[in-house]
N, CA and C atoms of all chains as a GROMACS GRO file, in nm:
protein
  657
    1ASP      N    1  11.125  15.517   7.147
    1ASP     CA    2  11.121  15.465   7.011
    1ASP      C    3  11.036  15.337   7.011
    2THR      N    4  10.920  15.343   6.947
    2THR     CA    5  10.829  15.228   6.944
    2THR      C    6  10.818  15.171   6.804
    3GLU      N    7  10.925  15.184   6.728
    3GLU     CA    8  10.920  15.140   6.590
    3GLU      C    9  11.004  15.016   6.565
    4VAL      N   10  10.954  14.938   6.469
    4VAL     CA   11  11.032  14.830   6.412
    4VAL      C   12  11.066  14.872   6.270
    5THR      N   13  11.192  14.881   6.240
    5THR     CA   14  11.236  14.932   6.110
    5THR      C   15  11.284  14.819   6.022
    6GLN      N   16  11.228  14.811   5.902
    6GLN     CA   17  11.268  14.706   5.808
    6GLN      C   18  11.329  14.768   5.683
    7THR      N   19  11.439  14.708   5.638
    7THR     CA   20  11.502  14.750   5.513
    7THR      C   21  11.542  14.628   5.432
    8PRO      N   22  11.539  14.638   5.299
    8PRO     CA   23  11.482  14.747   5.223
    8PRO      C   24  11.328  14.739   5.221
    9LYS      N   25  11.263  14.845   5.179
    9LYS     CA   26  11.117  14.841   5.166
    9LYS      C   27  11.075  14.759   5.044
   10HIS      N   28  11.155  14.763   4.941
   10HIS     CA   29  11.128  14.686   4.819
   10HIS      C   30  11.257  14.617   4.776
   11LEU      N   31  11.243  14.495   4.727
   11LEU     CA   32  11.359  14.420   4.678
   11LEU      C   33  11.315  14.333   4.562
   12VAL      N   34  11.390  14.343   4.453
   12VAL     CA   35  11.368  14.257   4.338
   12VAL      C   36  11.494  14.174   4.320
   13MET      N   37  11.479  14.043   4.310
   13MET     CA   38  11.596  13.958   4.295
   13MET      C   39  11.569  13.842   4.201
   14GLY      N   40  11.676  13.794   4.138
   14GLY     CA   41  11.665  13.677   4.053
   14GLY      C   42  11.677  13.551   4.136
   15MET      N   43  11.646  13.439   4.075
   15MET     CA   44  11.644  13.312   4.148
   15MET      C   45  11.784  13.266   4.191
   16THR      N   46  11.888  13.322   4.130
   16THR     CA   47  12.024  13.281   4.168
   16THR      C   48  12.090  13.380   4.263
   17ASN      N   49  12.022  13.488   4.295
   17ASN     CA   50  12.080  13.592   4.380
   17ASN      C   51  12.082  13.550   4.526
   18LYS      N   52  12.170  13.619   4.601
   18LYS     CA   53  12.169  13.612   4.747
   18LYS      C   54  12.144  13.753   4.799
   19LYS      N   55  12.043  13.766   4.882
   19LYS     CA   56  12.011  13.897   4.939
   19LYS      C   57  11.972  13.877   5.085
   20SER      N   58  11.959  13.989   5.156
   20SER     CA   59  11.918  13.984   5.295
   20SER      C   60  11.815  14.091   5.326
   21LEU      N   61  11.721  14.057   5.411
   21LEU     CA   62  11.627  14.153   5.468
   21LEU      C   63  11.672  14.181   5.611
   22LYS      N   64  11.657  14.308   5.650
   22LYS     CA   65  11.703  14.348   5.783
   22LYS      C   66  11.588  14.407   5.864
   23CYS      N   67  11.597  14.388   5.994
   23CYS     CA   68  11.495  14.436   6.087
   23CYS      C   69  11.565  14.485   6.213
   24GLU      N   70  11.519  14.599   6.265
   24GLU     CA   71  11.583  14.657   6.383
   24GLU      C   72  11.477  14.713   6.476
   25GLN      N   73  11.497  14.691   6.604
   25GLN     CA   74  11.410  14.751   6.706
   25GLN      C   75  11.494  14.790   6.826
   26HIS      N   76  11.451  14.899   6.892
   26HIS     CA   77  11.525  14.949   7.009
   26HIS      C   78  11.430  14.964   7.127
   27MET      N   79  11.334  14.872   7.137
   27MET     CA   80  11.239  14.876   7.247
   27MET      C   81  11.278  14.779   7.359
   28GLY      N   82  11.391  14.713   7.342
   28GLY     CA   83  11.435  14.618   7.444
   28GLY      C   84  11.358  14.487   7.441
   29HIS      N   85  11.286  14.462   7.332
   29HIS     CA   86  11.210  14.337   7.322
   29HIS      C   87  11.303  14.219   7.302
   30ARG      N   88  11.274  14.108   7.369
   30ARG     CA   89  11.361  13.992   7.358
   30ARG      C   90  11.303  13.883   7.269
   31ALA      N   91  11.188  13.909   7.209
   31ALA     CA   92  11.131  13.816   7.111
   31ALA      C   93  11.119  13.888   6.978
   32MET      N   94  11.162  13.821   6.871
   32MET     CA   95  11.152  13.877   6.737
   32MET      C   96  11.103  13.771   6.641
   33TYR      N   97  11.033  13.816   6.538
   33TYR     CA   98  10.958  13.725   6.452
   33TYR      C   99  10.977  13.762   6.304
   34TRP      N  100  10.968  13.663   6.219
   34TRP     CA  101  10.949  13.684   6.075
   34TRP      C  102  10.817  13.620   6.034
   35TYR      N  103  10.737  13.700   5.960
   35TYR     CA  104  10.614  13.652   5.899
   35TYR      C  105  10.624  13.677   5.749
   36LYS      N  106  10.550  13.595   5.674
   36LYS     CA  107  10.539  13.612   5.530
   36LYS      C  108  10.392  13.635   5.499
   37GLN      N  109  10.362  13.732   5.411
   37GLN     CA  110  10.223  13.758   5.377
   37GLN      C  111  10.206  13.773   5.227
   38LYS      N  112  10.123  13.687   5.171
   38LYS     CA  113  10.085  13.698   5.030
   38LYS      C  114   9.962  13.787   5.021
   39ALA      N  115   9.937  13.837   4.900
   39ALA     CA  116   9.826  13.930   4.880
   39ALA      C  117   9.692  13.871   4.924
   40LYS      N  118   9.617  13.948   5.001
   40LYS     CA  119   9.484  13.912   5.049
   40LYS      C  120   9.482  13.785   5.135
   41LYS      N  121   9.596  13.751   5.193
   41LYS     CA  122   9.607  13.638   5.284
   41LYS      C  123   9.657  13.688   5.419
   42PRO      N  124   9.636  13.611   5.527
   42PRO     CA  125   9.688  13.653   5.657
   42PRO      C  126   9.838  13.632   5.665
   43PRO      N  127   9.904  13.701   5.757
   43PRO     CA  128  10.047  13.676   5.780
   43PRO      C  129  10.069  13.531   5.825
   44GLU      N  130  10.173  13.469   5.771
   44GLU     CA  131  10.210  13.333   5.810
   44GLU      C  132  10.341  13.338   5.888
   45LEU      N  133  10.340  13.278   6.004
   45LEU     CA  134  10.460  13.276   6.087
   45LEU      C  135  10.568  13.190   6.022
   46MET      N  136  10.691  13.246   6.023
   46MET     CA  137  10.806  13.171   5.970
   46MET      C  138  10.901  13.131   6.084
   47PHE      N  139  10.950  13.231   6.157
   47PHE     CA  140  11.049  13.206   6.261
   47PHE      C  141  11.019  13.292   6.384
   48VAL      N  142  11.060  13.238   6.500
   48VAL     CA  143  11.055  13.313   6.624
   48VAL      C  144  11.191  13.301   6.693
   49TYR      N  145  11.242  13.415   6.739
   49TYR     CA  146  11.364  13.418   6.819
   49TYR      C  147  11.329  13.466   6.959
   50SER      N  148  11.385  13.396   7.058
   50SER     CA  149  11.372  13.439   7.197
   50SER      C  150  11.512  13.449   7.255
   51TYR      N  151  11.544  13.563   7.313
   51TYR     CA  152  11.679  13.585   7.366
   51TYR      C  153  11.785  13.548   7.262
   52GLU      N  154  11.763  13.595   7.141
   52GLU     CA  155  11.857  13.579   7.030
   52GLU      C  156  11.877  13.434   6.987
   53LYS      N  157  11.794  13.344   7.034
   53LYS     CA  158  11.804  13.204   6.992
   53LYS      C  159  11.677  13.164   6.917
   54LEU      N  160  11.695  13.088   6.811
   54LEU     CA  161  11.580  13.043   6.734
   54LEU      C  162  11.498  12.947   6.817
   55SER      N  163  11.373  12.982   6.842
   55SER     CA  164  11.287  12.896   6.923
   55SER      C  165  11.179  12.828   6.840
   56ILE      N  166  11.140  12.887   6.730
   56ILE     CA  167  11.037  12.826   6.644
   56ILE      C  168  11.076  12.845   6.498
   57ASN      N  169  11.072  12.736   6.424
   57ASN     CA  170  11.088  12.735   6.278
   57ASN      C  171  10.967  12.660   6.225
   58GLU      N  172  10.881  12.731   6.155
   58GLU     CA  173  10.757  12.671   6.107
   58GLU      C  174  10.780  12.594   5.976
   59SER      N  175  10.880  12.505   5.980
   59SER     CA  176  10.909  12.420   5.863
   59SER      C  177  10.933  12.503   5.738
   60VAL      N  178  11.011  12.608   5.756
   60VAL     CA  179  11.042  12.698   5.644
   60VAL      C  180  11.154  12.637   5.560
   61PRO      N  181  11.146  12.644   5.427
   61PRO     CA  182  11.253  12.590   5.342
   61PRO      C  183  11.388  12.654   5.373
   62SER      N  184  11.493  12.578   5.353
   62SER     CA  185  11.628  12.622   5.391
   62SER      C  186  11.679  12.737   5.305
   63ARG      N  187  11.610  12.771   5.198
   63ARG     CA  188  11.652  12.886   5.118
   63ARG      C  189  11.626  13.018   5.194
   64PHE      N  190  11.552  13.008   5.304
   64PHE     CA  191  11.534  13.120   5.396
   64PHE      C  192  11.617  13.089   5.520
   65SER      N  193  11.709  13.179   5.554
   65SER     CA  194  11.798  13.154   5.667
   65SER      C  195  11.794  13.274   5.761
   66PRO      N  196  11.735  13.258   5.880
   66PRO     CA  197  11.728  13.370   5.972
   66PRO      C  198  11.857  13.382   6.054
   67GLU      N  199  11.877  13.504   6.104
   67GLU     CA  200  11.993  13.529   6.189
   67GLU      C  201  11.958  13.640   6.286
   68CYS      N  202  11.998  13.623   6.412
   68CYS     CA  203  11.974  13.727   6.512
   68CYS      C  204  12.108  13.763   6.575
   69PRO      N  205  12.180  13.857   6.519
   69PRO     CA  206  12.315  13.889   6.566
   69PRO      C  207  12.319  13.951   6.705
   70ASN      N  208  12.214  14.024   6.742
   70ASN     CA  209  12.204  14.078   6.878
   70ASN      C  210  12.058  14.105   6.910
   71SER      N  211  12.032  14.157   7.027
   71SER     CA  212  11.893  14.170   7.072
   71SER      C  213  11.814  14.275   6.995
   72SER      N  214  11.880  14.356   6.914
   72SER     CA  215  11.810  14.461   6.841
   72SER      C  216  11.792  14.430   6.692
   73LEU      N  217  11.864  14.332   6.643
   73LEU     CA  218  11.867  14.308   6.499
   73LEU      C  219  11.818  14.168   6.464
   74LEU      N  220  11.750  14.160   6.351
   74LEU     CA  221  11.705  14.032   6.298
   74LEU      C  222  11.722  14.038   6.147
   75ASN      N  223  11.788  13.938   6.092
   75ASN     CA  224  11.809  13.932   5.948
   75ASN      C  225  11.738  13.810   5.891
   76LEU      N  226  11.706  13.820   5.763
   76LEU     CA  227  11.655  13.704   5.690
   76LEU      C  228  11.735  13.693   5.561
   77HIS      N  229  11.821  13.592   5.553
   77HIS     CA  230  11.906  13.572   5.436
   77HIS      C  231  11.831  13.489   5.333
   78LEU      N  232  11.839  13.534   5.210
   78LEU     CA  233  11.762  13.474   5.102
   78LEU      C  234  11.856  13.419   4.994
   79HIS      N  235  11.834  13.298   4.954
   79HIS     CA  236  11.922  13.238   4.852
   79HIS      C  237  11.844  13.137   4.770
   80ALA      N  238  11.859  13.147   4.638
   80ALA     CA  239  11.794  13.051   4.547
   80ALA      C  240  11.643  13.049   4.566
   81LEU      N  241  11.584  13.167   4.575
   81LEU     CA  242  11.438  13.173   4.594
   81LEU      C  243  11.364  13.142   4.465
   82GLN      N  244  11.237  13.113   4.481
   82GLN     CA  245  11.148  13.084   4.369
   82GLN      C  246  11.050  13.199   4.350
   83PRO      N  247  10.994  13.214   4.231
   83PRO     CA  248  10.895  13.321   4.211
   83PRO      C  249  10.780  13.317   4.310
   84GLU      N  250  10.741  13.198   4.355
   84GLU     CA  251  10.630  13.189   4.451
   84GLU      C  252  10.667  13.239   4.590
   85ASP      N  253  10.794  13.271   4.610
   85ASP     CA  254  10.837  13.330   4.737
   85ASP      C  255  10.813  13.481   4.739
   86SER      N  256  10.772  13.536   4.629
   86SER     CA  257  10.738  13.679   4.624
   86SER      C  258  10.625  13.707   4.722
   87ALA      N  259  10.647  13.804   4.809
   87ALA     CA  260  10.550  13.833   4.915
   87ALA      C  261  10.596  13.955   4.994
   88LEU      N  262  10.514  13.994   5.091
   88LEU     CA  263  10.553  14.095   5.188
   88LEU      C  264  10.610  14.022   5.309
   89TYR      N  265  10.732  14.054   5.347
   89TYR     CA  266  10.795  13.990   5.462
   89TYR      C  267  10.792  14.088   5.579
   90LEU      N  268  10.727  14.044   5.684
   90LEU     CA  269  10.704  14.128   5.801
   90LEU      C  270  10.790  14.082   5.918
   91CYS      N  271  10.853  14.179   5.981
   91CYS     CA  272  10.927  14.154   6.103
   91CYS      C  273  10.846  14.211   6.220
   92ALA      N  274  10.853  14.147   6.334
   92ALA     CA  275  10.785  14.196   6.453
   92ALA      C  276  10.870  14.169   6.575
   93SER      N  277  10.843  14.245   6.680
   93SER     CA  278  10.909  14.220   6.806
   93SER      C  279  10.807  14.232   6.918
   94SER      N  280  10.840  14.175   7.032
   94SER     CA  281  10.750  14.186   7.147
   94SER      C  282  10.827  14.156   7.275
   95PRO      N  283  10.774  14.208   7.385
   95PRO     CA  284  10.826  14.156   7.513
   95PRO      C  285  10.791  14.007   7.519
   96LEU      N  286  10.862  13.931   7.599
   96LEU     CA  287  10.831  13.789   7.608
   96LEU      C  288  10.697  13.767   7.678
   97ASN      N  289  10.630  13.658   7.640
   97ASN     CA  290  10.505  13.617   7.705
   97ASN      C  291  10.394  13.721   7.697
   98THR      N  292  10.383  13.787   7.583
   98THR     CA  293  10.274  13.880   7.560
   98THR      C  294  10.228  13.867   7.417
   99GLY      N  295  10.100  13.898   7.392
   99GLY     CA  296  10.048  13.892   7.257
   99GLY      C  297  10.059  14.023   7.183
  100GLU      N  298  10.122  14.123   7.243
  100GLU     CA  299  10.132  14.254   7.179
  100GLU      C  300  10.259  14.259   7.096
  101LEU      N  301  10.246  14.225   6.968
  101LEU     CA  302  10.358  14.231   6.876
  101LEU      C  303  10.360  14.367   6.807
  102PHE      N  304  10.479  14.419   6.789
  102PHE     CA  305  10.498  14.543   6.714
  102PHE      C  306  10.555  14.505   6.578
  103PHE      N  307  10.480  14.535   6.474
  103PHE     CA  308  10.522  14.499   6.339
  103PHE      C  309  10.588  14.616   6.268
  104GLY      N  310  10.683  14.581   6.180
  104GLY     CA  311  10.738  14.678   6.088
  104GLY      C  312  10.645  14.694   5.968
  105GLU      N  313  10.685  14.784   5.875
  105GLU     CA  314  10.604  14.809   5.756
  105GLU      C  315  10.622  14.698   5.652
  106GLY      N  316  10.724  14.616   5.669
  106GLY     CA  317  10.743  14.504   5.577
  106GLY      C  318  10.841  14.535   5.465
  107SER      N  319  10.895  14.430   5.409
  107SER     CA  320  10.980  14.437   5.289
  107SER      C  321  10.908  14.364   5.177
  108ARG      N  322  10.880  14.435   5.070
  108ARG     CA  323  10.809  14.375   4.956
  108ARG      C  324  10.911  14.308   4.865
  109LEU      N  325  10.906  14.177   4.857
  109LEU     CA  326  11.004  14.100   4.780
  109LEU      C  327  10.942  14.047   4.652
  110THR      N  328  11.011  14.069   4.541
  110THR     CA  329  10.971  14.014   4.412
  110THR      C  330  11.084  13.928   4.359
  111VAL      N  331  11.055  13.802   4.331
  111VAL     CA  332  11.155  13.709   4.277
  111VAL      C  333  11.122  13.684   4.131
  112LEU      N  334  11.218  13.716   4.045
  112LEU     CA  335  11.196  13.701   3.901
  112LEU      C  336  11.248  13.568   3.850
  113LEU      N  337   9.664  12.302   6.791
  113LEU     CA  338   9.696  12.436   6.743
  113LEU      C  339   9.569  12.519   6.745
  114ALA      N  340   9.575  12.636   6.810
  114ALA     CA  341   9.459  12.722   6.820
  114ALA      C  342   9.421  12.774   6.682
  115LYS      N  343   9.293  12.754   6.642
  115LYS     CA  344   9.247  12.798   6.511
  115LYS      C  345   9.130  12.890   6.533
  116THR      N  346   9.126  13.001   6.460
  116THR     CA  347   9.019  13.099   6.476
  116THR      C  348   8.936  13.107   6.350
  117THR      N  349   8.809  13.141   6.369
  117THR     CA  350   8.715  13.156   6.258
  117THR      C  351   8.643  13.288   6.273
  118GLN      N  352   8.639  13.367   6.166
  118GLN     CA  353   8.574  13.497   6.167
  118GLN      C  354   8.491  13.512   6.040
  119PRO      N  355   8.395  13.608   6.040
  119PRO     CA  356   8.327  13.639   5.914
  119PRO      C  357   8.428  13.695   5.815
  120ILE      N  358   8.410  13.662   5.689
  120ILE     CA  359   8.505  13.707   5.587
  120ILE      C  360   8.500  13.857   5.570
  121SER      N  361   8.380  13.915   5.574
  121SER     CA  362   8.368  14.058   5.553
  121SER      C  363   8.248  14.114   5.628
  122MET      N  364   8.253  14.245   5.653
  122MET     CA  365   8.143  14.317   5.716
  122MET      C  366   8.137  14.457   5.657
  123ASP      N  367   8.017  14.512   5.655
  123ASP     CA  368   7.999  14.649   5.610
  123ASP      C  369   7.933  14.729   5.721
  124SER      N  370   7.971  14.857   5.731
  124SER     CA  371   7.911  14.944   5.829
  124SER      C  372   7.912  15.086   5.775
  125TYR      N  373   7.854  15.177   5.853
  125TYR     CA  374   7.850  15.318   5.817
  125TYR      C  375   7.915  15.402   5.925
  126GLU      N  376   7.962  15.516   5.886
  126GLU     CA  377   8.027  15.604   5.981
  126GLU      C  378   7.937  15.631   6.101
  127GLY      N  379   7.995  15.631   6.219
  127GLY     CA  380   7.921  15.663   6.341
  127GLY      C  381   7.856  15.544   6.407
  128GLN      N  382   7.851  15.430   6.338
  128GLN     CA  383   7.788  15.312   6.398
  128GLN      C  384   7.887  15.235   6.485
  129GLU      N  385   7.833  15.154   6.573
  129GLU     CA  386   7.914  15.061   6.650
  129GLU      C  387   7.927  14.931   6.571
  130VAL      N  388   8.046  14.876   6.565
  130VAL     CA  389   8.070  14.753   6.491
  130VAL      C  390   8.119  14.646   6.588
  131ASN      N  391   8.058  14.529   6.580
  131ASN     CA  392   8.099  14.415   6.662
  131ASN      C  393   8.144  14.303   6.570
  132ILE      N  394   8.266  14.259   6.586
  132ILE     CA  395   8.321  14.149   6.507
  132ILE      C  396   8.347  14.033   6.601
  133THR      N  397   8.288  13.919   6.568
  133THR     CA  398   8.300  13.801   6.655
  133THR      C  399   8.396  13.700   6.595
  134CYS      N  400   8.470  13.637   6.681
  134CYS     CA  401   8.569  13.537   6.641
  134CYS      C  402   8.544  13.410   6.721
  135SER      N  403   8.548  13.296   6.655
  135SER     CA  404   8.538  13.167   6.723
  135SER      C  405   8.678  13.113   6.746
  136HIS      N  406   8.705  13.067   6.866
  136HIS     CA  407   8.838  13.018   6.902
  136HIS      C  408   8.830  12.868   6.929
  137ASN      N  409   8.838  12.788   6.822
  137ASN     CA  410   8.838  12.644   6.840
  137ASN      C  411   8.970  12.602   6.904
  138ASN      N  412   8.964  12.507   6.992
  138ASN     CA  413   9.085  12.448   7.052
  138ASN      C  414   9.169  12.548   7.130
  139ILE      N  415   9.107  12.654   7.180
  139ILE     CA  416   9.188  12.749   7.256
  139ILE      C  417   9.237  12.681   7.383
  140ALA      N  418   9.364  12.700   7.413
  140ALA     CA  419   9.424  12.635   7.528
  140ALA      C  420   9.403  12.720   7.654
  141THR      N  421   9.413  12.655   7.767
  141THR     CA  422   9.386  12.721   7.895
  141THR      C  423   9.471  12.847   7.913
  142ASN      N  424   9.595  12.840   7.869
  142ASN     CA  425   9.686  12.952   7.892
  142ASN      C  426   9.687  13.055   7.779
  143ASP      N  427   9.610  13.031   7.673
  143ASP     CA  428   9.613  13.122   7.558
  143ASP      C  429   9.542  13.253   7.590
  144TYR      N  430   9.601  13.363   7.550
  144TYR     CA  431   9.534  13.492   7.551
  144TYR      C  432   9.472  13.516   7.414
  145ILE      N  433   9.369  13.598   7.410
  145ILE     CA  434   9.304  13.635   7.285
  145ILE      C  435   9.346  13.777   7.250
  146THR      N  436   9.394  13.792   7.127
  146THR     CA  437   9.441  13.923   7.082
  146THR      C  438   9.367  13.964   6.955
  147TRP      N  439   9.360  14.091   6.931
  147TRP     CA  440   9.302  14.144   6.808
  147TRP      C  441   9.399  14.242   6.745
  148TYR      N  442   9.408  14.232   6.610
  148TYR     CA  443   9.495  14.318   6.533
  148TYR      C  444   9.419  14.380   6.417
  149GLN      N  445   9.466  14.498   6.375
  149GLN     CA  446   9.411  14.570   6.261
  149GLN      C  447   9.521  14.582   6.156
  150GLN      N  448   9.485  14.562   6.029
  150GLN     CA  449   9.585  14.577   5.925
  150GLN      C  450   9.530  14.656   5.806
  151PHE      N  451   9.606  14.759   5.767
  151PHE     CA  452   9.577  14.835   5.646
  151PHE      C  453   9.662  14.779   5.532
  152PRO      N  454   9.621  14.802   5.407
  152PRO     CA  455   9.697  14.749   5.293
  152PRO      C  456   9.842  14.794   5.296
  153SER      N  457   9.931  14.700   5.267
  153SER     CA  458  10.076  14.725   5.257
  153SER      C  459  10.137  14.778   5.386
  154GLN      N  460  10.075  14.747   5.498
  154GLN     CA  461  10.133  14.780   5.628
  154GLN      C  462  10.133  14.656   5.716
  155GLY      N  463  10.216  14.657   5.820
  155GLY     CA  464  10.213  14.548   5.915
  155GLY      C  465  10.091  14.558   6.005
  156PRO      N  466  10.046  14.445   6.061
  156PRO     CA  467   9.933  14.449   6.155
  156PRO      C  468   9.965  14.537   6.275
  157ARG      N  469   9.860  14.595   6.330
  157ARG     CA  470   9.875  14.680   6.449
  157ARG      C  471   9.793  14.622   6.562
  158PHE      N  472   9.854  14.602   6.677
  158PHE     CA  473   9.786  14.549   6.795
  158PHE      C  474   9.675  14.643   6.839
  159ILE      N  475   9.557  14.585   6.868
  159ILE     CA  476   9.446  14.666   6.917
  159ILE      C  477   9.422  14.640   7.065
  160ILE      N  478   9.403  14.512   7.101
  160ILE     CA  479   9.360  14.482   7.238
  160ILE      C  480   9.387  14.335   7.267
  161GLN      N  481   9.399  14.302   7.394
  161GLN     CA  482   9.425  14.165   7.437
  161GLN      C  483   9.346  14.136   7.563
  162GLY      N  484   9.298  14.011   7.576
  162GLY     CA  485   9.227  13.975   7.698
  162GLY      C  486   9.232  13.826   7.723
  163TYR      N  487   9.196  13.788   7.845
  163TYR     CA  488   9.190  13.646   7.881
  163TYR      C  489   9.046  13.603   7.904
  164LYS      N  490   8.971  13.681   7.980
  164LYS     CA  491   8.828  13.654   7.997
  164LYS      C  492   8.757  13.782   8.039
  165THR      N  493   8.626  13.779   8.038
  165THR     CA  494   8.535  13.890   8.068
  165THR      C  495   8.554  14.005   7.970
  166LYS      N  496   8.567  14.125   8.022
  166LYS     CA  497   8.568  14.242   7.934
  166LYS      C  498   8.695  14.325   7.956
  167VAL      N  499   8.750  14.371   7.845
  167VAL     CA  500   8.865  14.460   7.849
  167VAL      C  501   8.833  14.580   7.762
  168THR      N  502   8.867  14.698   7.808
  168THR     CA  503   8.842  14.819   7.729
  168THR      C  504   8.967  14.905   7.728
  169ASN      N  505   8.996  14.962   7.610
  169ASN     CA  506   9.102  15.063   7.603
  169ASN      C  507   9.048  15.181   7.523
  170GLU      N  508   9.135  15.271   7.485
  170GLU     CA  509   9.089  15.393   7.420
  170GLU      C  510   9.039  15.368   7.278
  171VAL      N  511   9.066  15.251   7.225
  171VAL     CA  512   9.031  15.222   7.086
  171VAL      C  513   8.910  15.130   7.076
  172ALA      N  514   8.902  15.029   7.161
  172ALA     CA  515   8.801  14.925   7.145
  172ALA      C  516   8.770  14.858   7.277
  173SER      N  517   8.667  14.772   7.272
  173SER     CA  518   8.636  14.684   7.384
  173SER      C  519   8.641  14.540   7.335
  174LEU      N  520   8.677  14.452   7.425
  174LEU     CA  521   8.686  14.310   7.394
  174LEU      C  522   8.603  14.233   7.495
  175PHE      N  523   8.508  14.154   7.443
  175PHE     CA  524   8.422  14.074   7.529
  175PHE      C  525   8.456  13.925   7.509
  176ILE      N  526   8.481  13.858   7.619
  176ILE     CA  527   8.514  13.715   7.615
  176ILE      C  528   8.423  13.642   7.712
  177PRO      N  529   8.341  13.547   7.663
  177PRO     CA  530   8.252  13.476   7.754
  177PRO      C  531   8.329  13.379   7.843
  178ALA      N  532   8.258  13.325   7.939
  178ALA     CA  533   8.324  13.240   8.039
  178ALA      C  534   8.388  13.116   7.976
  179ASP      N  535   8.327  13.061   7.872
  179ASP     CA  536   8.385  12.941   7.812
  179ASP      C  537   8.503  12.972   7.719
  180ARG      N  538   8.523  13.099   7.687
  180ARG     CA  539   8.636  13.146   7.605
  180ARG      C  540   8.640  13.084   7.466
  181LYS      N  541   8.529  13.032   7.420
  181LYS     CA  542   8.526  12.973   7.285
  181LYS      C  543   8.504  13.078   7.178
  182SER      N  544   8.480  13.202   7.219
  182SER     CA  545   8.462  13.308   7.122
  182SER      C  546   8.507  13.440   7.185
  183SER      N  547   8.519  13.542   7.103
  183SER     CA  548   8.545  13.677   7.153
  183SER      C  549   8.481  13.775   7.056
  184THR      N  550   8.446  13.892   7.107
  184THR     CA  551   8.385  13.996   7.025
  184THR      C  552   8.460  14.125   7.042
  185LEU      N  553   8.508  14.178   6.930
  185LEU     CA  554   8.572  14.308   6.929
  185LEU      C  555   8.466  14.412   6.899
  186SER      N  556   8.456  14.513   6.982
  186SER     CA  557   8.358  14.618   6.962
  186SER      C  558   8.429  14.749   6.933
  187LEU      N  559   8.396  14.806   6.818
  187LEU     CA  560   8.453  14.936   6.777
  187LEU      C  561   8.342  15.040   6.785
  188PRO      N  562   8.352  15.135   6.877
  188PRO     CA  563   8.245  15.234   6.891
  188PRO      C  564   8.257  15.343   6.785
  189ARG      N  565   8.144  15.381   6.725
  189ARG     CA  566   8.141  15.496   6.635
  189ARG      C  567   8.253  15.493   6.531
  190VAL      N  568   8.246  15.396   6.440
  190VAL     CA  569   8.353  15.380   6.342
  190VAL      C  570   8.356  15.498   6.245
  191SER      N  571   8.474  15.519   6.189
  191SER     CA  572   8.494  15.620   6.086
  191SER      C  573   8.551  15.552   5.962
  192LEU      N  574   8.562  15.629   5.853
  192LEU     CA  575   8.614  15.573   5.728
  192LEU      C  576   8.753  15.513   5.749
  193SER      N  577   8.831  15.571   5.838
  193SER     CA  578   8.967  15.524   5.860
  193SER      C  579   8.974  15.390   5.933
  194ASP      N  580   8.861  15.340   5.978
  194ASP     CA  581   8.858  15.206   6.041
  194ASP      C  582   8.843  15.096   5.937
  195THR      N  583   8.829  15.131   5.811
  195THR     CA  584   8.825  15.032   5.704
  195THR      C  585   8.959  14.959   5.700
  196ALA      N  586   8.956  14.829   5.725
  196ALA     CA  587   9.080  14.752   5.739
  196ALA      C  588   9.043  14.605   5.753
  197VAL      N  589   9.144  14.522   5.766
  197VAL     CA  590   9.124  14.381   5.799
  197VAL      C  591   9.153  14.363   5.948
  198TYR      N  592   9.065  14.290   6.015
  198TYR     CA  593   9.078  14.267   6.158
  198TYR      C  594   9.101  14.118   6.183
  199TYR      N  595   9.205  14.088   6.262
  199TYR     CA  596   9.242  13.951   6.293
  199TYR      C  597   9.227  13.926   6.444
  200CYS      N  598   9.200  13.800   6.480
  200CYS     CA  599   9.187  13.763   6.621
  200CYS      C  600   9.275  13.642   6.653
  201PRO      N  601   9.405  13.652   6.638
  201PRO     CA  602   9.491  13.538   6.667
  201PRO      C  603   9.493  13.506   6.815
  202ALA      N  604   9.491  13.377   6.844
  202ALA     CA  605   9.506  13.334   6.982
  202ALA      C  606   9.654  13.316   7.009
  203LEU      N  607   9.694  13.359   7.126
  203LEU     CA  608   9.836  13.351   7.161
  203LEU      C  609   9.862  13.232   7.250
  204GLY      N  610   9.937  13.137   7.196
  204GLY     CA  611   9.990  13.031   7.280
  204GLY      C  612  10.137  13.060   7.293
  205ASN      N  613  10.221  12.972   7.243
  205ASN     CA  614  10.364  13.004   7.239
  205ASN      C  615  10.399  13.077   7.111
  206LYS      N  616  10.300  13.098   7.025
  206LYS     CA  617  10.322  13.171   6.901
  206LYS      C  618  10.189  13.230   6.855
  207LEU      N  619  10.197  13.335   6.774
  207LEU     CA  620  10.078  13.404   6.727
  207LEU      C  621  10.047  13.359   6.585
  208ILE      N  622   9.936  13.291   6.568
  208ILE     CA  623   9.894  13.240   6.438
  208ILE      C  624   9.770  13.316   6.394
  209PHE      N  625   9.778  13.377   6.275
  209PHE     CA  626   9.669  13.456   6.223
  209PHE      C  627   9.575  13.370   6.139
  210GLY      N  628   9.445  13.389   6.159
  210GLY     CA  629   9.345  13.328   6.073
  210GLY      C  630   9.318  13.420   5.955
  211ALA      N  631   9.209  13.394   5.884
  211ALA     CA  632   9.180  13.464   5.759
  211ALA      C  633   9.146  13.611   5.778
  212GLY      N  634   9.093  13.648   5.892
  212GLY     CA  635   9.061  13.788   5.918
  212GLY      C  636   8.925  13.830   5.864
  213THR      N  637   8.877  13.945   5.910
  213THR     CA  638   8.751  14.004   5.867
  213THR      C  639   8.779  14.137   5.799
  214ARG      N  640   8.734  14.150   5.675
  214ARG     CA  641   8.750  14.278   5.603
  214ARG      C  642   8.632  14.368   5.637
  215LEU      N  643   8.659  14.474   5.710
  215LEU     CA  644   8.556  14.570   5.747
  215LEU      C  645   8.561  14.687   5.651
  216ALA      N  646   8.446  14.718   5.591
  216ALA     CA  647   8.435  14.834   5.504
  216ALA      C  648   8.339  14.932   5.570
  217VAL      N  649   8.387  15.054   5.595
  217VAL     CA  650   8.303  15.158   5.655
  217VAL      C  651   8.267  15.256   5.544
  218HIS      N  652   8.135  15.279   5.530
  218HIS     CA  653   8.085  15.365   5.423
  218HIS      C  654   8.038  15.500   5.478
  219PRO      N  655   8.045  15.604   5.395
  219PRO     CA  656   7.999  15.737   5.442
  219PRO      C  657   7.849  15.736   5.471
   0.00000   0.00000   0.00000
């Protein structure tokens, strides 16, 4: 299994809602990532987890809260988002110390 | 922080070889150079990785000069399905994507 699975594929939420994005991989990778991508822009790194511990937070606002419950799962909890947070949220995983990241198809988020 | 610079766009025709060059300002000694391909509404897909000289796989070749200040991705005999955005993020302790190159392959 060489896939990174992200759910949901599409999410529409209001600014007062609480929702979560989920990511799963079964490749035994110990590094997992969240990226955010706006239209016609490159992916922007948000968070990196290594061995289920948060190792990098790229100064992301606290309305985004990552969680890594185990080595296969990565969540992104969303609360009180703004319309400008609408974007494609990409999850990726990789073996440690390699540049070969495996990306999921992304979750398209729309904040109304 | 490793920053990369690429041409914004390129055009080619089916069957041609395409070379996309990336400048790697401030690349660190331990950084690897990676290339990714991305289609609309999909996640990026890893193409190739190298540290120096030349690396080849079934999809592409990667040329890195001795000073490592640049890299060139070579795609042999492109087809319409190679139309995509190509990124050359340098890998330090994290993968940071630059603006990318939009390659359009024409019939």
